[in-house]
N, C-alpha and C positions, 0 to 999 in steps of 0.2 A: 236657388235650387242646387247650384254647383257646390255651395258650402255644405249643404246637407249631405250630398253625395260624398264629399271629401271626408266628412265626419264618419260616415258609414264605412268608408274604406279604412280609416284610422282604427275604428273599432275592430274591424276584421283583422288588421295587422296586429293589434294588441292581443287578441284572442289567439292568433296563430303563434305569436312570440311566447305567450304563456305555455301553450301546449308543447312547443318544441324545446324551450330552453329553461323552464322553471326547475326541472329536475337535474340540471347540470350541476356538478360539484361547485360549491361556493356561491351559487345564485340564491340570494335571499328573497328577492321579489322582482316582479316585472310590472312596469307602470308607464306613465306618460309624462312628458315634461319638455324642457328646452335643452337644446344641445349646448354644452359649455366646453370651452377650450382653455388650456393653461395660458396661452399667449393672448388671446383676444377676449376672453370672458364670453359674454353673450353679445357677440359683435354683429353689427348690421341689423337686419331684420331677422330676429331669432326665429328659427324654425322648430315647429313641434316635432318631437321624435319619440321613439320607443326607448324607455329608460330601463337599464338593468341595475339593480342594487345588489352588490356582491359583498361578502364578508372580507375579502382580500383580493387585490388584483394580482394575477399570476402570469408568468411567462409561459404560455401554453404553445407547444410546438405542433401538436396534432390539429389539423384543420377541423376535424370532427368535434374537438373539445372547445374550440374557440367560439366566442360569441361573435355574431355577424356584425358587419358595418352597416348593413341595411336589412330590413325585413321587407320581403317582397312577395307578391302573388299576382296571378293573372286572372282577369275576369272579362269575359266576352272579348277575348283576344287582346285586351289592353293590360300592360304590366303596370302595377302600382308599387312604388318604392317609398319607404320611410326610413330616414337615417336613425341610427341608434347612438346611445351614449351610456357610459358605465360609471357608476358612483361606487366608491369603496366606503363601506360603512365605518370601518375603523373601530377605535376604542370609544365606548360610550360613557358619558358622565351624566348621571341623574343629578338634578340640581336642587334637592332639598337643602335647607340651610338652618340658620340659627332661629331661635324661638321668636324673635321680634317680628318675623314675617307673618306666618299664619300658624300659630302654635296649637297643639292639642295638649290637654292635661288630663291625666288619669292616674289611678293608683298603680304604682310600680311601672308606669310607662315613661319612657324617655321623652323629653320635650324636643320637638322638631318642628320645622316650619317650611312653608313654601309661599306661593302667591295666590290670592283668590282669583279664580278665573272669570266666570260670568254667572249671571243669575237666570234661571228659567222658572216658569210657573206651569202648573198643571191646568190645561184648558178646562178640565171638568170641575176644578176647584181653584180659582185664582188666588186664594189665600194659601194654597199649598205651594210653597216656594223652596227652591233648592239652589245651593251654591255649588258649582262644578269646579273641580281642581284636579291635580294629578294624584293618582292612587299611591305612588311610592312614598309620598310625604308621610303616609300613615302606616309604614311597614311595621309588622309585628303586632298590630292592633287587632283584637278579636272581639271587642265589646263596644257598645255604643257609648263613646266617651264625649264629653263636652268639647266644643271647638270655640276658640277665641279669635277675635279680630280686633286689633288695637286695644287689647286688654279687656274687651267686653265680650261676654259669652253670647254667641249668636245662635247656637243650636247644637245638634249632636250629629256625629258621623253615622251615616246609614250604611252599616256593614254589608247589606245586600248588594251595594253597588261598589264595593271596594275591590279594585283590581279584578274585574269580572273575568272569569276563566271560561273560554269556549274551546273545546277540544284540547284541553291542557295547555292552552296558550293564554297570554295575558293581554287584556285591554287596560292600559294604565289610566284608571279613572277612580275618583272618589267623589261622593256627593254628600253634602252637609244639608240636613233638613233644618230650615230656618224656623226657630221657635221664638226668637226674640222679636216681639211685635214692634219694638222701636227701631229695628234694623231696616233701613231704607236704601234705595239706590244711591242716595247721596253719600252713604258710607264707602262707596267705591269711587268717589269723585277724583281720587288720585290717578285713576286710569285715564288715558287720552280719549275718552268717549264723549262725543258731543251729541251725535244723533245716530247712534248705532242701532239699527232697526231690523237687520236681517242676517241670516246665516247663508253661506254658500251651499246650495243643495247638491246632493250626491249626483243627481242627473246631469249637472253641468260639468263636473270635474273631469270627465273623460270625453268632452266634446272639443273639436278643433276650434270652434268659435271662442270658447272660454280662454284657451291658451294663446290664441293669436289675436286677441282683441286689441292689444297695444303694439304687437310686433316685438315686444321686449318683455322680460319677466315682470310680473306685477310686484309692486313694492309692499312689504309687510311692515307692521310694527309689532314687536313683541313687548308687551307692556309689563316689564319687570317691576318689582316692588320699589327699586331705587332708581332705575334708568329705563328709558325707552330705547330699544335697540332696533335698528332698521335692518331689513334683510330683503333678499330677492327670491321670489318663489321659483323653485327649481323643478319639482316633480311631485307627482301624486301616485301612491301605491295602494291599490285596491284591496279590500278585505278578502277577496277570493283567492289570494295567493297562499293562504295557510299560515302556519306558525313557523317562526325561525328563531335561531339562537342569537342572543345579544351578549357580547363580552363587555362587562362593566370595567371601569377603571380599577376597581378593587380586585378584579380577576374573577369575580363571580359570574356564572352563566345563568341567564334567565331566558325563558321562552316568551316570545312576543308575538303579537298578531296585528297585521295591518287592519284597517287603513291607516296610513301615515301620509302627511304632507311634509316634504323636505324643502328647506330653504338655505341659501348661502348668506352669511352675515356680510354686510358691506363694510369696507374700509378696515377689515381685520378686527372689527368689534366682535364681542360675543356676550352671551348671557352670563349671569353670575350665580353663585350659590344662593339659594332662596328663590330663584325664578321659576322653579317647577310649578306648573299649573297656570302660569301667566297667560292671559288671553292673547291670541294671535289675530291681528286685525288687518284686513285688506284696505289699503289706501285707495281713494278715488283718484280720478285724473288730475284734480286740482289740490291733492294733498289732504282732502278731508277723510275722516275715518268712516268708512262706508259699511263694510260687512265683516261679520265674525267668521273666521276660518275654524278656530278650535282652541285648544290649550296646549301650551308648550310642555314637552315631557323630557327631552334630553338634547344635549349637543354631542357631536362626535368629531373626533380628530383622527386623521389618517396621514400617511406619509406623503402622498402626492401634494405638491404645494397648492394646487387648486382646490383641494378638498380638506384643508386643515380646519376650516370653520364652517360646519354645517349644523343645522338644528332640525328638529322633527316635532310635529304636533299631531295630536289626535283630533280629527275633524269633528266639528260640532254635530254633524248629522249622524255620526256613528254613536255619539253619546245619547242623542235623542232616541235612537233605535234601541240602545241598551236599557234605557230607563223605561221604555214601553214594555220591554220583555221582562225586566226584573221587578218593576214596581207597578206596572200597569198604568203608568202616568204618561199621558199624551202631552209632551211639554213644548213650550214655545219660549223663545228668547224674550226677556224683559227689556223693553226699550228704555233708553236713557235720554232725557232732554234736560241738560243742565244749563243750557243757554250761555256757554262760554267756550 
């Protein structure tokens, strides 16, 4: 019972923080996650906290303009406090790459590539299968063009689901309708999937139990086309925060919309060009691949040493919601049992 109460208090603190601080200059989003320090990382038993995602960390003199060290409120005479943490978004790199990854080919279209994410099927029609990946892989595409994987045509891009825009903001998503009847789950056997059978639901991402299950950040695998990259889950930013601006490495500004899951790469590793769209998988307690978080969309580097290597993913539950809205498809993750 106590844990349920604590989660309710956390929810209230989160709502309060969004109401008070989301409109402050430079604040991109407000969410939940683990407190991180330059010196100790996630030391000891990591505590759940309110996370602020900012475009740039600033030296603010005015107390009114500063972000707080704690978010607190009083209920029935008892004061509840939650610590806060600030992440600088920095300069973002989208990671589409060379054609040998996930190329598309069409008349007068440049060949570009990424990594296949994951497969879903329509509950109403199990033969209705889609491959999910990052939308920016297919930038500039306006027609249904064939998509290839390992030099074999697997289907066509469904432009209804390409970079879905809501309130002029971007959800980085592309869906390929699978038409090749010979394409099976074994085509994705290069992924570290042994018995991946579930996605992390939205209802869990903002609960105290989910974040404090292990007392330390959960470990992720970003299954890039060439390498598996390990990371630690840092924070989750909810879709209710609205749109924000992203400054790409090229200097271009795009509008983006959460939800986003943020993670820190371990041992200064990072994803590579061509890893856009790669599945992000939550490891179990014994190192097994357990649940799908979503697909990798970009990494970001900023000046503070503790934030040089961070990555961001679009959660699978937001993809499912988008497909239901755009295609009327009630989708479910296709399970993989490869036996190795």
